[in-house]
Structures are given as structure tokens and as C-alpha cells.
C-alpha positions in Angstrom: 37.0 -15.3 5.2 33.7 -16.7 3.8 32.9 -19.2 6.5 32.9 -16.5 9.1 31.0 -13.8 7.1 27.7 -14.4 8.9 29.3 -13.5 12.3 30.3 -10.1 11.0 26.8 -9.5 9.7 25.3 -10.4 13.0 27.5 -7.9 14.8 26.5 -5.2 12.3 22.8 -6.0 12.8 23.3 -6.1 16.6 25.0 -2.7 16.5 22.1 -1.4 14.4 19.5 -2.7 16.8 21.4 -1.2 19.8 21.6 2.2 18.1 17.9 2.0 17.2 16.9 1.1 20.7 19.2 3.8 22.2 17.7 6.4 19.8 14.2 5.5 20.7 14.9 5.7 24.4 16.7 9.1 24.1 14.0 10.4 21.7 11.3 9.3 24.1 13.0 11.1 27.0 13.4 14.3 24.9 9.8 14.1 23.7 8.6 13.6 27.3 10.4 16.7 28.5 9.2 18.9 25.6 5.7 17.6 25.9 5.6 18.3 29.6 6.8 21.9 29.1 4.2 22.4 26.4 1.4 21.1 28.6 2.5 23.2 31.5 2.6 26.3 29.2 -0.9 25.4 27.8 -2.4 25.0 31.3 -0.8 28.2 32.4 -2.4 30.1 29.5 -5.7 28.4 30.1 -5.6 29.5 33.8 -4.8 33.1 32.7 -7.7 33.2 30.2 -10.1 31.8 32.8 -9.1 34.5 35.3 -9.5 37.2 32.7 -12.9 36.0 31.5 -14.4 36.0 35.0 -13.6 39.7 35.6 
């Protein structure tokens, strides 16, 4: 029904915004975990190379 078309469009856009925000939150959490593991690995390698270079 044409007088109520704008309500349906609002719900679609709200759903899109919710999905976008949810994706950003989940993506940020995954990126945080992966980044922390990479940094830990890098620090571990740097520690190993410093120990080897002082010998």
C-alpha cells in the first residue's frame, strides 16, 4: 500500500544499519585478537634475536 511504503523502507534501512554496526563490532573484535597474537609473536621473535645477538 503506497501510503505505508516509507515505513517498510525505514525498517530495511534500520536492518542494514544494525547489520553494519554488528559487522563492525565483530570485525573489530576479530581484528583485535589477531593483532594481539601478531604483536605477541613479533615481540617473542625480537626477544629471541636479542638473546642470540648478545652471545
